[in-house]
C-alpha positions in Angstrom: 0.9 37.3 -50.3 2.5 33.8 -50.3 5.5 35.3 -48.3 3.2 36.1 -45.4 1.8 32.6 -45.3 5.2 31.1 -45.3 6.3 33.2 -42.3 3.2 32.3 -40.4 4.0 28.6 -40.5 7.7 29.0 -39.8 9.6 28.7 -36.6 8.1 30.2 -33.5 4.7 28.6 -33.9 3.1 25.7 -32.1 0.3 23.4 -33.4 -1.8 22.2 -30.5 -4.4 19.4 -30.7 -7.1 18.7 -28.1 -7.0 15.0 -27.2 -9.1 14.9 -24.1 -12.5 16.0 -23.0 -13.0 18.8 -20.5 -16.1 16.9 -19.1 -15.4 16.5 -15.4 -12.4 18.8 -15.4 -12.0 21.7 -13.0 -13.1 25.1 -14.2 -9.5 26.4 -14.3 -8.5 23.7 -16.7 -11.6 24.4 -18.9 -10.6 28.0 -19.0 -7.1 27.1 -20.0 -8.4 25.0 -22.9 -10.7 27.8 -24.0 -7.8 30.3 -23.7 -5.9 28.3 -26.2 -8.8 28.5 -28.6 -9.8 24.9 -28.4 -13.5 23.9 -28.5 -13.7 20.3 -29.9 -11.8 17.1 -29.6 -9.1 16.6 -32.2 -9.2 20.3 -33.2 -5.8 21.7 -34.0 -4.9 25.4 -33.5 -1.7 27.2 -34.3 -0.4 29.6 -31.6 2.8 31.7 -31.2 5.5 29.8 -29.3 5.7 32.0 -26.2 6.3 31.2 -22.5 2.7 32.0 -21.7 1.4 29.4 -24.3 3.9 26.8 -23.2 2.8 27.3 -19.6 -0.8 26.8 -20.6 0.0 23.6 -22.4 2.1 22.4 -19.5 -0.9 22.9 -17.1 -3.1 20.5 -19.1 -0.8 17.9 -20.7 -3.6 15.2 -20.3 -5.9 17.3 -22.5 -3.6 18.6 -25.3 -0.6 17.6 -27.3 1.9 19.4 -29.5 1.6 18.3 -33.1 4.7 18.1 -35.2 4.3 19.8 -38.7 
């Protein structure tokens, strides 16, 4: 069981933190934040490091940041 947890936190994962509010943001940006699974300020989610997720983060750099492990 511990082996699976180790692999989940290994390379190929991004930790994304919401640093800005979506109040006053366009609906497309709100949808992008929700698509990443973020709901609250300072919430951190872990996602696969894929081109799609990287593109989502790149669209809203003022609202999210990549957290180093």
